[in-house]
N, CA, C and O atoms as a CHARMM CRD file, in Angstrom:
* protein
*
  364
    1    1 UNK  N    -16.93000 -28.64100-106.35700 PROA 1      0.00000
    2    1 UNK  CA   -16.57200 -29.82500-107.09300 PROA 1      0.00000
    3    1 UNK  C    -17.34300 -31.03000-106.58100 PROA 1      0.00000
    4    1 UNK  O    -17.75900 -31.87800-107.37100 PROA 1      0.00000
    5    2 UNK  N    -17.54000 -31.11800-105.28100 PROA 2      0.00000
    6    2 UNK  CA   -18.26800 -32.24600-104.70700 PROA 2      0.00000
    7    2 UNK  C    -19.70500 -32.24300-105.20400 PROA 2      0.00000
    8    2 UNK  O    -20.26300 -33.30000-105.50200 PROA 2      0.00000
    9    3 UNK  N    -20.30300 -31.07300-105.29500 PROA 3      0.00000
   10    3 UNK  CA   -21.67300 -30.96500-105.78900 PROA 3      0.00000
   11    3 UNK  C    -21.75500 -31.51000-107.20200 PROA 3      0.00000
   12    3 UNK  O    -22.69600 -32.23000-107.53700 PROA 3      0.00000
   13    4 UNK  N    -20.78900 -31.17700-108.02500 PROA 4      0.00000
   14    4 UNK  CA   -20.77100 -31.64300-109.40500 PROA 4      0.00000
   15    4 UNK  C    -20.52800 -33.14700-109.48100 PROA 4      0.00000
   16    4 UNK  O    -21.18100 -33.83800-110.26300 PROA 4      0.00000
   17    5 UNK  N    -19.60100 -33.65800-108.68400 PROA 5      0.00000
   18    5 UNK  CA   -19.31600 -35.09500-108.68200 PROA 5      0.00000
   19    5 UNK  C    -20.52300 -35.91800-108.25400 PROA 5      0.00000
   20    5 UNK  O    -20.75000 -37.01400-108.76500 PROA 5      0.00000
   21    6 UNK  N    -21.29000 -35.38900-107.32100 PROA 6      0.00000
   22    6 UNK  CA   -22.46500 -36.10500-106.83500 PROA 6      0.00000
   23    6 UNK  C    -23.69900 -35.87100-107.69300 PROA 6      0.00000
   24    6 UNK  O    -24.75700 -36.44300-107.42900 PROA 6      0.00000
   25    7 UNK  N    -23.57100 -35.03600-108.71600 PROA 7      0.00000
   26    7 UNK  CA   -24.71100 -34.76800-109.59200 PROA 7      0.00000
   27    7 UNK  C    -25.80200 -33.96300-108.90900 PROA 7      0.00000
   28    7 UNK  O    -26.98500 -34.17700-109.17600 PROA 7      0.00000
   29    8 UNK  N    -25.43000 -33.05000-108.04000 PROA 8      0.00000
   30    8 UNK  CA   -26.39900 -32.29400-107.24800 PROA 8      0.00000
   31    8 UNK  C    -26.49700 -30.83000-107.66000 PROA 8      0.00000
   32    8 UNK  O    -26.95400 -30.00400-106.87100 PROA 8      0.00000
   33    9 UNK  N    -26.08300 -30.49300-108.86800 PROA 9      0.00000
   34    9 UNK  CA   -26.10300 -29.09200-109.28900 PROA 9      0.00000
   35    9 UNK  C    -27.52500 -28.53600-109.31300 PROA 9      0.00000
   36    9 UNK  O    -27.75900 -27.41300-108.86800 PROA 9      0.00000
   37   10 UNK  N    -28.45800 -29.30300-109.82100 PROA 10     0.00000
   38   10 UNK  CA   -29.85200 -28.82700-109.87800 PROA 10     0.00000
   39   10 UNK  C    -30.38300 -28.57100-108.47100 PROA 10     0.00000
   40   10 UNK  O    -31.04800 -27.56400-108.22600 PROA 10     0.00000
   41   11 UNK  N    -30.09200 -29.47200-107.56400 PROA 11     0.00000
   42   11 UNK  CA   -30.54000 -29.30200-106.17600 PROA 11     0.00000
   43   11 UNK  C    -29.88400 -28.07200-105.54900 PROA 11     0.00000
   44   11 UNK  O    -30.52600 -27.34100-104.79500 PROA 11     0.00000
   45   12 UNK  N    -28.60700 -27.84200-105.86100 PROA 12     0.00000
   46   12 UNK  CA   -27.90700 -26.65500-105.37400 PROA 12     0.00000
   47   12 UNK  C    -28.60200 -25.39100-105.87600 PROA 12     0.00000
   48   12 UNK  O    -28.83300 -24.45600-105.10800 PROA 12     0.00000
   49   13 UNK  N    -28.93300 -25.36600-107.16800 PROA 13     0.00000
   50   13 UNK  CA   -29.59600 -24.19500-107.74400 PROA 13     0.00000
   51   13 UNK  C    -30.96000 -23.95400-107.10700 PROA 13     0.00000
   52   13 UNK  O    -31.34600 -22.81000-106.86800 PROA 13     0.00000
   53   14 UNK  N    -31.67800 -25.02200-106.83800 PROA 14     0.00000
   54   14 UNK  CA   -33.02200 -24.88400-106.27100 PROA 14     0.00000
   55   14 UNK  C    -32.96900 -24.43500-104.81300 PROA 14     0.00000
   56   14 UNK  O    -33.76600 -23.59700-104.39300 PROA 14     0.00000
   57   15 UNK  N    -32.04600 -24.98000-104.05000 PROA 15     0.00000
   58   15 UNK  CA   -32.01100 -24.70700-102.61100 PROA 15     0.00000
   59   15 UNK  C    -31.19200 -23.48200-102.22000 PROA 15     0.00000
   60   15 UNK  O    -31.18900 -23.09700-101.05100 PROA 15     0.00000
   61   16 UNK  N    -30.50100 -22.86700-103.16800 PROA 16     0.00000
   62   16 UNK  CA   -29.73200 -21.66200-102.85400 PROA 16     0.00000
   63   16 UNK  C    -30.70200 -20.49200-102.70100 PROA 16     0.00000
   64   16 UNK  O    -31.34500 -20.07900-103.66600 PROA 16     0.00000
   65   17 UNK  N    -30.80100 -19.97000-101.49500 PROA 17     0.00000
   66   17 UNK  CA   -31.79300 -18.93800-101.19700 PROA 17     0.00000
   67   17 UNK  C    -31.51700 -17.63700-101.94000 PROA 17     0.00000
   68   17 UNK  O    -32.44600 -16.88400-102.23400 PROA 17     0.00000
   69   18 UNK  N    -30.26000 -17.36600-102.24500 PROA 18     0.00000
   70   18 UNK  CA   -29.95300 -16.12300-102.95900 PROA 18     0.00000
   71   18 UNK  C    -30.58300 -16.12500-104.34900 PROA 18     0.00000
   72   18 UNK  O    -30.97900 -15.07000-104.84500 PROA 18     0.00000
   73   19 UNK  N    -30.68100 -17.29500-104.98600 PROA 19     0.00000
   74   19 UNK  CA   -31.33000 -17.37200-106.29300 PROA 19     0.00000
   75   19 UNK  C    -32.81900 -17.04700-106.15600 PROA 19     0.00000
   76   19 UNK  O    -33.41200 -16.42200-107.03500 PROA 19     0.00000
   77   20 UNK  N    -33.40900 -17.47900-105.04800 PROA 20     0.00000
   78   20 UNK  CA   -34.81400 -17.15500-104.79400 PROA 20     0.00000
   79   20 UNK  C    -34.98900 -15.64400-104.63700 PROA 20     0.00000
   80   20 UNK  O    -35.92700 -15.06300-105.18300 PROA 20     0.00000
   81   21 UNK  N    -34.08600 -15.01300-103.89000 PROA 21     0.00000
   82   21 UNK  CA   -34.15700 -13.55700-103.72800 PROA 21     0.00000
   83   21 UNK  C    -34.03300 -12.85000-105.07200 PROA 21     0.00000
   84   21 UNK  O    -34.71200 -11.85300-105.31700 PROA 21     0.00000
   85   22 UNK  N    -33.17700 -13.35700-105.93000 PROA 22     0.00000
   86   22 UNK  CA   -33.00100 -12.78000-107.26200 PROA 22     0.00000
   87   22 UNK  C    -34.30200 -12.85700-108.06000 PROA 22     0.00000
   88   22 UNK  O    -34.70000 -11.88200-108.69700 PROA 22     0.00000
   89   23 UNK  N    -34.95800 -14.00200-108.02600 PROA 23     0.00000
   90   23 UNK  CA   -36.21500 -14.16700-108.76400 PROA 23     0.00000
   91   23 UNK  C    -37.31600 -13.26800-108.20700 PROA 23     0.00000
   92   23 UNK  O    -38.08900 -12.68100-108.96500 PROA 23     0.00000
   93   24 UNK  N    -37.38300 -13.16500-106.88900 PROA 24     0.00000
   94   24 UNK  CA   -38.40600 -12.30900-106.26900 PROA 24     0.00000
   95   24 UNK  C    -38.17400 -10.85300-106.63700 PROA 24     0.00000
   96   24 UNK  O    -39.12300 -10.13500-106.95100 PROA 24     0.00000
   97   25 UNK  N    -36.92400 -10.41000-106.60200 PROA 25     0.00000
   98   25 UNK  CA   -36.62900  -9.01800-106.94000 PROA 25     0.00000
   99   25 UNK  C    -36.91900  -8.74300-108.40800 PROA 25     0.00000
  100   25 UNK  O    -37.39700  -7.65900-108.74200 PROA 25     0.00000
  101   26 UNK  N    -36.64600  -9.68900-109.28600 PROA 26     0.00000
  102   26 UNK  CA   -36.96000  -9.50000-110.70500 PROA 26     0.00000
  103   26 UNK  C    -38.46000  -9.35200-110.90700 PROA 26     0.00000
  104   26 UNK  O    -38.91400  -8.55900-111.73200 PROA 26     0.00000
  105   27 UNK  N    -39.22000 -10.12200-110.14600 PROA 27     0.00000
  106   27 UNK  CA   -40.67900 -10.05600-110.26600 PROA 27     0.00000
  107   27 UNK  C    -41.22200  -8.75400-109.67700 PROA 27     0.00000
  108   27 UNK  O    -42.07400  -8.10600-110.28500 PROA 27     0.00000
  109   28 UNK  N    -40.73300  -8.37200-108.50100 PROA 28     0.00000
  110   28 UNK  CA   -41.20700  -7.15300-107.84000 PROA 28     0.00000
  111   28 UNK  C    -40.66700  -5.89800-108.50700 PROA 28     0.00000
  112   28 UNK  O    -41.39900  -4.92900-108.70900 PROA 28     0.00000
  113   29 UNK  N    -39.40600  -5.91900-108.84300 PROA 29     0.00000
  114   29 UNK  CA   -38.78300  -4.75200-109.45600 PROA 29     0.00000
  115   29 UNK  C    -38.53300  -3.60700-108.49600 PROA 29     0.00000
  116   29 UNK  O    -38.30100  -2.48000-108.93200 PROA 29     0.00000
  117   30 UNK  N    -38.57500  -3.86600-107.20500 PROA 30     0.00000
  118   30 UNK  CA   -38.36200  -2.80600-106.21900 PROA 30     0.00000
  119   30 UNK  C    -36.88000  -2.50800-106.07200 PROA 30     0.00000
  120   30 UNK  O    -36.02700  -3.37600-106.25700 PROA 30     0.00000
  121   31 UNK  N    -36.60000  -1.25500-105.73400 PROA 31     0.00000
  122   31 UNK  CA   -35.21800  -0.83700-105.49200 PROA 31     0.00000
  123   31 UNK  C    -35.18500  -0.05900-104.18400 PROA 31     0.00000
  124   31 UNK  O    -35.01300   1.16000-104.16900 PROA 31     0.00000
  125   32 UNK  N    -35.35000  -0.78400-103.10000 PROA 32     0.00000
  126   32 UNK  CA   -35.37100  -0.16600-101.78200 PROA 32     0.00000
  127   32 UNK  C    -34.02500  -0.37000-101.10000 PROA 32     0.00000
  128   32 UNK  O    -33.17400  -1.13100-101.56100 PROA 32     0.00000
  129   33 UNK  N    -33.86400   0.33500 -99.98900 PROA 33     0.00000
  130   33 UNK  CA   -32.66700   0.16400 -99.16500 PROA 33     0.00000
  131   33 UNK  C    -33.10900  -0.47500 -97.85600 PROA 33     0.00000
  132   33 UNK  O    -33.87900   0.11100 -97.09500 PROA 33     0.00000
  133   34 UNK  N    -32.61400  -1.67900 -97.60300 PROA 34     0.00000
  134   34 UNK  CA   -32.98200  -2.41800 -96.40000 PROA 34     0.00000
  135   34 UNK  C    -31.72200  -2.65800 -95.58500 PROA 34     0.00000
  136   34 UNK  O    -30.76100  -3.26600 -96.05600 PROA 34     0.00000
  137   35 UNK  N    -31.74700  -2.16400 -94.34400 PROA 35     0.00000
  138   35 UNK  CA   -30.59000  -2.26600 -93.43900 PROA 35     0.00000
  139   35 UNK  C    -29.32900  -1.76200 -94.12100 PROA 35     0.00000
  140   35 UNK  O    -28.28400  -2.41200 -94.09400 PROA 35     0.00000
  141   36 UNK  N    -29.44700  -0.61300 -94.72000 PROA 36     0.00000
  142   36 UNK  CA   -28.37000   0.11300 -95.40500 PROA 36     0.00000
  143   36 UNK  C    -27.76500  -0.64900 -96.59300 PROA 36     0.00000
  144   36 UNK  O    -26.63400  -0.37800 -96.99600 PROA 36     0.00000
  145   37 UNK  N    -28.52800  -1.60500 -97.15200 PROA 37     0.00000
  146   37 UNK  CA   -28.08000  -2.33500 -98.34500 PROA 37     0.00000
  147   37 UNK  C    -29.10500  -2.11200 -99.45300 PROA 37     0.00000
  148   37 UNK  O    -30.25500  -2.53300 -99.32700 PROA 37     0.00000
  149   38 UNK  N    -28.69700  -1.45500-100.53500 PROA 38     0.00000
  150   38 UNK  CA   -29.62300  -1.28400-101.65900 PROA 38     0.00000
  151   38 UNK  C    -29.91500  -2.62800-102.32400 PROA 38     0.00000
  152   38 UNK  O    -28.99900  -3.40300-102.60000 PROA 38     0.00000
  153   39 UNK  N    -31.20000  -2.89900-102.57900 PROA 39     0.00000
  154   39 UNK  CA   -31.58100  -4.16300-103.19600 PROA 39     0.00000
  155   39 UNK  C    -30.93700  -4.34300-104.56500 PROA 39     0.00000
  156   39 UNK  O    -30.55400  -5.45300-104.93700 PROA 39     0.00000
  157   40 UNK  N    -30.82000  -3.26300-105.30100 PROA 40     0.00000
  158   40 UNK  CA   -30.22100  -3.34600-106.63600 PROA 40     0.00000
  159   40 UNK  C    -28.77500  -3.84000-106.54900 PROA 40     0.00000
  160   40 UNK  O    -28.35200  -4.67700-107.34700 PROA 40     0.00000
  161   41 UNK  N    -28.03000  -3.32700-105.58900 PROA 41     0.00000
  162   41 UNK  CA   -26.63500  -3.74300-105.41900 PROA 41     0.00000
  163   41 UNK  C    -26.55800  -5.21300-105.00700 PROA 41     0.00000
  164   41 UNK  O    -25.71100  -5.95900-105.49700 PROA 41     0.00000
  165   42 UNK  N    -27.44900  -5.61900-104.10500 PROA 42     0.00000
  166   42 UNK  CA   -27.47100  -7.00900-103.65900 PROA 42     0.00000
  167   42 UNK  C    -27.81200  -7.94600-104.81600 PROA 42     0.00000
  168   42 UNK  O    -27.19000  -8.99700-104.97000 PROA 42     0.00000
  169   43 UNK  N    -28.78900  -7.57000-105.61900 PROA 43     0.00000
  170   43 UNK  CA   -29.19900  -8.39200-106.75500 PROA 43     0.00000
  171   43 UNK  C    -28.07900  -8.49200-107.78200 PROA 43     0.00000
  172   43 UNK  O    -27.87100  -9.55100-108.37400 PROA 43     0.00000
  173   44 UNK  N    -27.36200  -7.40600-107.99400 PROA 44     0.00000
  174   44 UNK  CA   -26.22900  -7.44300-108.92600 PROA 44     0.00000
  175   44 UNK  C    -25.15200  -8.41700-108.43600 PROA 44     0.00000
  176   44 UNK  O    -24.58200  -9.16700-109.23000 PROA 44     0.00000
  177   45 UNK  N    -24.87900  -8.40300-107.14500 PROA 45     0.00000
  178   45 UNK  CA   -23.88500  -9.33900-106.59000 PROA 45     0.00000
  179   45 UNK  C    -24.36500 -10.77900-106.70500 PROA 45     0.00000
  180   45 UNK  O    -23.58900 -11.67000-107.04800 PROA 45     0.00000
  181   46 UNK  N    -25.64500 -11.00800-106.42000 PROA 46     0.00000
  182   46 UNK  CA   -26.19800 -12.36200-106.54500 PROA 46     0.00000
  183   46 UNK  C    -26.06600 -12.84800-107.98100 PROA 46     0.00000
  184   46 UNK  O    -25.67800 -13.99000-108.22800 PROA 46     0.00000
  185   47 UNK  N    -26.39100 -11.97500-108.92200 PROA 47     0.00000
  186   47 UNK  CA   -26.31300 -12.35000-110.33600 PROA 47     0.00000
  187   47 UNK  C    -24.86400 -12.66900-110.74200 PROA 47     0.00000
  188   47 UNK  O    -24.62300 -13.62400-111.48100 PROA 47     0.00000
  189   48 UNK  N    -23.91100 -11.87600-110.26100 PROA 48     0.00000
  190   48 UNK  CA   -22.49900 -12.14800-110.57300 PROA 48     0.00000
  191   48 UNK  C    -22.07000 -13.51000-110.03400 PROA 48     0.00000
  192   48 UNK  O    -21.38000 -14.26500-110.71900 PROA 48     0.00000
  193   49 UNK  N    -22.48100 -13.81900-108.80600 PROA 49     0.00000
  194   49 UNK  CA   -22.12400 -15.11400-108.23600 PROA 49     0.00000
  195   49 UNK  C    -22.85200 -16.25500-108.93900 PROA 49     0.00000
  196   49 UNK  O    -22.31200 -17.35400-109.06500 PROA 49     0.00000
  197   50 UNK  N    -24.06900 -15.99800-109.39400 PROA 50     0.00000
  198   50 UNK  CA   -24.79900 -17.01700-110.13700 PROA 50     0.00000
  199   50 UNK  C    -24.08200 -17.33300-111.44800 PROA 50     0.00000
  200   50 UNK  O    -23.94100 -18.49900-111.81700 PROA 50     0.00000
  201   51 UNK  N    -23.63400 -16.30300-112.14100 PROA 51     0.00000
  202   51 UNK  CA   -22.89000 -16.50200-113.38800 PROA 51     0.00000
  203   51 UNK  C    -21.58200 -17.24000-113.10400 PROA 51     0.00000
  204   51 UNK  O    -21.20800 -18.15400-113.84000 PROA 51     0.00000
  205   52 UNK  N    -20.89300 -16.84300-112.04100 PROA 52     0.00000
  206   52 UNK  CA   -19.64200 -17.50400-111.67100 PROA 52     0.00000
  207   52 UNK  C    -19.87900 -18.98000-111.35200 PROA 52     0.00000
  208   52 UNK  O    -19.13100 -19.84300-111.81300 PROA 52     0.00000
  209   53 UNK  N    -20.91100 -19.27200-110.57000 PROA 53     0.00000
  210   53 UNK  CA   -21.23200 -20.66300-110.24400 PROA 53     0.00000
  211   53 UNK  C    -21.56500 -21.46100-111.49600 PROA 53     0.00000
  212   53 UNK  O    -21.12400 -22.60100-111.64200 PROA 53     0.00000
  213   54 UNK  N    -22.34000 -20.86700-112.40200 PROA 54     0.00000
  214   54 UNK  CA   -22.68900 -21.55600-113.64700 PROA 54     0.00000
  215   54 UNK  C    -21.45000 -21.86000-114.48000 PROA 54     0.00000
  216   54 UNK  O    -21.34700 -22.93500-115.07100 PROA 54     0.00000
  217   55 UNK  N    -20.51000 -20.92000-114.53000 PROA 55     0.00000
  218   55 UNK  CA   -19.27500 -21.15000-115.27900 PROA 55     0.00000
  219   55 UNK  C    -18.43600 -22.25500-114.63900 PROA 55     0.00000
  220   55 UNK  O    -17.87200 -23.09800-115.33600 PROA 55     0.00000
  221   56 UNK  N    -18.36000 -22.24600-113.32200 PROA 56     0.00000
  222   56 UNK  CA   -17.60200 -23.28800-112.61900 PROA 56     0.00000
  223   56 UNK  C    -18.22200 -24.65500-112.87600 PROA 56     0.00000
  224   56 UNK  O    -17.51100 -25.61200-113.18300 PROA 56     0.00000
  225   57 UNK  N    -19.54900 -24.75200-112.75100 PROA 57     0.00000
  226   57 UNK  CA   -20.22200 -26.02500-113.00300 PROA 57     0.00000
  227   57 UNK  C    -20.04600 -26.47300-114.44900 PROA 57     0.00000
  228   57 UNK  O    -19.88400 -27.66500-114.71000 PROA 57     0.00000
  229   58 UNK  N    -20.07700 -25.53800-115.38800 PROA 58     0.00000
  230   58 UNK  CA   -19.90100 -25.89100-116.79900 PROA 58     0.00000
  231   58 UNK  C    -18.51200 -26.47200-117.03900 PROA 58     0.00000
  232   58 UNK  O    -18.36700 -27.46800-117.74800 PROA 58     0.00000
  233   59 UNK  N    -17.49800 -25.85400-116.45300 PROA 59     0.00000
  234   59 UNK  CA   -16.12800 -26.35800-116.61600 PROA 59     0.00000
  235   59 UNK  C    -15.98100 -27.72900-115.96200 PROA 59     0.00000
  236   59 UNK  O    -15.40700 -28.64500-116.55100 PROA 59     0.00000
  237   60 UNK  N    -16.49700 -27.86700-114.74900 PROA 60     0.00000
  238   60 UNK  CA   -16.40300 -29.15800-114.06500 PROA 60     0.00000
  239   60 UNK  C    -17.14200 -30.24500-114.82900 PROA 60     0.00000
  240   60 UNK  O    -16.62700 -31.35200-114.98500 PROA 60     0.00000
  241   61 UNK  N    -18.34200 -29.94100-115.30400 PROA 61     0.00000
  242   61 UNK  CA   -19.11100 -30.93100-116.05600 PROA 61     0.00000
  243   61 UNK  C    -18.40900 -31.31100-117.34600 PROA 61     0.00000
  244   61 UNK  O    -18.46600 -32.46500-117.77200 PROA 61     0.00000
  245   62 UNK  N    -17.75200 -30.35100-117.96700 PROA 62     0.00000
  246   62 UNK  CA   -17.04400 -30.63100-119.21600 PROA 62     0.00000
  247   62 UNK  C    -15.91900 -31.62900-118.98900 PROA 62     0.00000
  248   62 UNK  O    -15.75700 -32.56500-119.77200 PROA 62     0.00000
  249   63 UNK  N    -15.14700 -31.44600-117.93900 PROA 63     0.00000
  250   63 UNK  CA   -13.98400 -32.29500-117.71700 PROA 63     0.00000
  251   63 UNK  C    -14.28400 -33.54500-116.90500 PROA 63     0.00000
  252   63 UNK  O    -13.61900 -34.56600-117.07700 PROA 63     0.00000
  253   64 UNK  N    -15.26800 -33.48300-116.03100 PROA 64     0.00000
  254   64 UNK  CA   -15.58700 -34.65900-115.23200 PROA 64     0.00000
  255   64 UNK  C    -16.43300 -35.66200-116.00000 PROA 64     0.00000
  256   64 UNK  O    -16.38000 -36.86200-115.73000 PROA 64     0.00000
  257   65 UNK  N    -17.20500 -35.17500-116.94900 PROA 65     0.00000
  258   65 UNK  CA   -18.07900 -36.04900-117.73400 PROA 65     0.00000
  259   65 UNK  C    -17.65900 -36.04400-119.19300 PROA 65     0.00000
  260   65 UNK  O    -18.50100 -36.09300-120.09000 PROA 65     0.00000
  261   66 UNK  N    -16.35700 -35.98500-119.42700 PROA 66     0.00000
  262   66 UNK  CA   -15.86000 -35.88000-120.79600 PROA 66     0.00000
  263   66 UNK  C    -16.11500 -37.14700-121.58800 PROA 66     0.00000
  264   66 UNK  O    -16.31400 -37.07700-122.80000 PROA 66     0.00000
  265   67 UNK  N    -16.11600 -38.29500-120.94600 PROA 67     0.00000
  266   67 UNK  CA   -16.39100 -39.54100-121.64300 PROA 67     0.00000
  267   67 UNK  C    -17.71700 -40.11000-121.19700 PROA 67     0.00000
  268   67 UNK  O    -18.13100 -39.92500-120.05200 PROA 67     0.00000
  269   68 UNK  N    -18.38000 -40.80100-122.09900 PROA 68     0.00000
  270   68 UNK  CA   -19.65700 -41.39500-121.73600 PROA 68     0.00000
  271   68 UNK  C    -19.48400 -42.80700-121.19400 PROA 68     0.00000
  272   68 UNK  O    -20.47200 -43.49300-120.92900 PROA 68     0.00000
  273   69 UNK  N    -18.24900 -43.24600-121.02800 PROA 69     0.00000
  274   69 UNK  CA   -17.99200 -44.52900-120.40800 PROA 69     0.00000
  275   69 UNK  C    -17.85800 -45.67700-121.38500 PROA 69     0.00000
  276   69 UNK  O    -17.38900 -46.74700-120.99700 PROA 69     0.00000
  277   70 UNK  N    -18.24800 -45.50400-122.62800 PROA 70     0.00000
  278   70 UNK  CA   -18.19800 -46.59400-123.59500 PROA 70     0.00000
  279   70 UNK  C    -16.77200 -46.86900-124.06000 PROA 70     0.00000
  280   70 UNK  O    -16.38500 -48.02900-124.19400 PROA 70     0.00000
  281   71 UNK  N    -16.00200 -45.84700-124.30200 PROA 71     0.00000
  282   71 UNK  CA   -14.65800 -46.01500-124.82800 PROA 71     0.00000
  283   71 UNK  C    -13.58500 -45.99500-123.75200 PROA 71     0.00000
  284   71 UNK  O    -12.39500 -46.09800-124.05100 PROA 71     0.00000
  285   72 UNK  N    -13.99700 -45.86400-122.52400 PROA 72     0.00000
  286   72 UNK  CA   -13.02300 -45.77100-121.44200 PROA 72     0.00000
  287   72 UNK  C    -12.63500 -47.17700-120.99000 PROA 72     0.00000
  288   72 UNK  O    -13.49000 -48.05800-120.89400 PROA 72     0.00000
  289   73 UNK  N    -11.34800 -47.39000-120.71400 PROA 73     0.00000
  290   73 UNK  CA   -10.92200 -48.72400-120.27500 PROA 73     0.00000
  291   73 UNK  C    -11.47100 -49.04300-118.88900 PROA 73     0.00000
  292   73 UNK  O    -11.65000 -48.16300-118.04700 PROA 73     0.00000
  293   74 UNK  N    -11.72600 -50.31500-118.68600 PROA 74     0.00000
  294   74 UNK  CA   -12.24400 -50.76500-117.40200 PROA 74     0.00000
  295   74 UNK  C    -11.06700 -50.93900-116.45300 PROA 74     0.00000
  296   74 UNK  O    -10.07600 -51.59100-116.78400 PROA 74     0.00000
  297   75 UNK  N    -11.18900 -50.35800-115.28800 PROA 75     0.00000
  298   75 UNK  CA   -10.14500 -50.49800-114.28300 PROA 75     0.00000
  299   75 UNK  C    -10.59800 -51.52700-113.26200 PROA 75     0.00000
  300   75 UNK  O    -11.70200 -51.45100-112.72400 PROA 75     0.00000
  301   76 UNK  N     -9.73600 -52.47500-113.01100 PROA 76     0.00000
  302   76 UNK  CA   -10.04400 -53.48500-112.00700 PROA 76     0.00000
  303   76 UNK  C     -9.41000 -53.04800-110.69400 PROA 76     0.00000
  304   76 UNK  O     -8.19900 -52.85100-110.60000 PROA 76     0.00000
  305   77 UNK  N    -10.24400 -52.90600-109.70400 PROA 77     0.00000
  306   77 UNK  CA    -9.78400 -52.45100-108.39800 PROA 77     0.00000
  307   77 UNK  C     -9.82100 -53.63400-107.44800 PROA 77     0.00000
  308   77 UNK  O    -10.83800 -54.31800-107.32400 PROA 77     0.00000
  309   78 UNK  N     -8.72700 -53.86100-106.79600 PROA 78     0.00000
  310   78 UNK  CA    -8.65100 -54.95900-105.84500 PROA 78     0.00000
  311   78 UNK  C     -8.88800 -54.41400-104.44700 PROA 78     0.00000
  312   78 UNK  O     -8.25300 -53.44000-104.04200 PROA 78     0.00000
  313   79 UNK  N     -9.78800 -55.02900-103.71800 PROA 79     0.00000
  314   79 UNK  CA   -10.11800 -54.58000-102.36600 PROA 79     0.00000
  315   79 UNK  C     -9.40200 -55.46000-101.35400 PROA 79     0.00000
  316   79 UNK  O     -9.38100 -56.68300-101.48700 PROA 79     0.00000
  317   80 UNK  N     -8.82900 -54.84500-100.36600 PROA 80     0.00000
  318   80 UNK  CA    -8.12500 -55.55400 -99.30900 PROA 80     0.00000
  319   80 UNK  C     -8.86600 -55.35100 -97.99600 PROA 80     0.00000
  320   80 UNK  O     -9.47000 -54.30400 -97.76100 PROA 80     0.00000
  321   81 UNK  N     -8.81100 -56.37100 -97.14500 PROA 81     0.00000
  322   81 UNK  CA    -9.38400 -56.26000 -95.81500 PROA 81     0.00000
  323   81 UNK  C     -8.46800 -55.38600 -94.96700 PROA 81     0.00000
  324   81 UNK  O     -7.24900 -55.44100 -95.12800 PROA 81     0.00000
  325   82 UNK  N     -9.02200 -54.59000 -94.07900 PROA 82     0.00000
  326   82 UNK  CA    -8.16600 -53.76400 -93.22500 PROA 82     0.00000
  327   82 UNK  C     -7.38500 -54.65200 -92.25600 PROA 82     0.00000
  328   82 UNK  O     -7.84900 -55.73300 -91.89500 PROA 82     0.00000
  329   83 UNK  N     -6.22200 -54.20700 -91.84300 PROA 83     0.00000
  330   83 UNK  CA    -5.43400 -55.01100 -90.89800 PROA 83     0.00000
  331   83 UNK  C     -6.13700 -55.10200 -89.54500 PROA 83     0.00000
  332   83 UNK  O     -6.81500 -54.17100 -89.11100 PROA 83     0.00000
  333   84 UNK  N     -5.96200 -56.21900 -88.91300 PROA 84     0.00000
  334   84 UNK  CA    -6.57200 -56.44500 -87.59600 PROA 84     0.00000
  335   84 UNK  C     -5.46700 -56.40800 -86.55000 PROA 84     0.00000
  336   84 UNK  O     -4.44500 -57.08400 -86.67500 PROA 84     0.00000
  337   85 UNK  N     -5.69100 -55.61400 -85.52900 PROA 85     0.00000
  338   85 UNK  CA    -4.70200 -55.49800 -84.45300 PROA 85     0.00000
  339   85 UNK  C     -4.59000 -56.82900 -83.71700 PROA 85     0.00000
  340   85 UNK  O     -5.56900 -57.56900 -83.61200 PROA 85     0.00000
  341   86 UNK  N     -3.40500 -57.13200 -83.21100 PROA 86     0.00000
  342   86 UNK  CA    -3.14600 -58.41700 -82.55700 PROA 86     0.00000
  343   86 UNK  C     -4.06700 -58.66200 -81.37500 PROA 86     0.00000
  344   86 UNK  O     -4.48200 -59.79700 -81.13800 PROA 86     0.00000
  345   87 UNK  N     -4.38800 -57.62400 -80.63900 PROA 87     0.00000
  346   87 UNK  CA    -5.24200 -57.80500 -79.46200 PROA 87     0.00000
  347   87 UNK  C     -6.66600 -58.18100 -79.85700 PROA 87     0.00000
  348   87 UNK  O     -7.37400 -58.81400 -79.07400 PROA 87     0.00000
  349   88 UNK  N     -7.08800 -57.80700 -81.03800 PROA 88     0.00000
  350   88 UNK  CA    -8.43500 -58.14200 -81.49300 PROA 88     0.00000
  351   88 UNK  C     -8.46300 -59.46400 -82.25000 PROA 88     0.00000
  352   88 UNK  O     -9.51800 -60.09100 -82.34800 PROA 88     0.00000
  353   89 UNK  N     -7.33800 -59.89500 -82.78000 PROA 89     0.00000
  354   89 UNK  CA    -7.28500 -61.12300 -83.56900 PROA 89     0.00000
  355   89 UNK  C     -7.49200 -62.35800 -82.70300 PROA 89     0.00000
  356   89 UNK  O     -7.98700 -63.37000 -83.20000 PROA 89     0.00000
  357   90 UNK  N     -7.13600 -62.30900 -81.44700 PROA 90     0.00000
  358   90 UNK  CA    -7.26100 -63.48300 -80.58000 PROA 90     0.00000
  359   90 UNK  C     -8.68700 -63.70400 -80.10200 PROA 90     0.00000
  360   90 UNK  O     -8.99700 -64.79000 -79.61000 PROA 90     0.00000
  361   91 UNK  N     -9.56600 -62.71800 -80.22600 PROA 91     0.00000
  362   91 UNK  CA   -10.95500 -62.86000 -79.75300 PROA 91     0.00000
  363   91 UNK  C    -11.77000 -63.65800 -80.68600 PROA 91     0.00000
  364   91 UNK  O    -12.95700 -63.87400 -80.44100 PROA 91     0.00000
């Protein structure tokens, strides 16, 4: 959710190394077993998580960015100074 709120979904997709592994395997097309893990099984799991992440981001984007800001009421927020402890107020 934080990634979506900060507008960093594209950066998340680019920097997620598992997505890179998925692209490399699609290009190579190899189906080897490395450290007792079949590449095909690993790629299938990566793809499932990629789909899950995309669905989560789609839902978050739908509800977090539901309004474009034009019709939304303006909220006035009042800021208060933090309280000052008595020992610091005399300095």
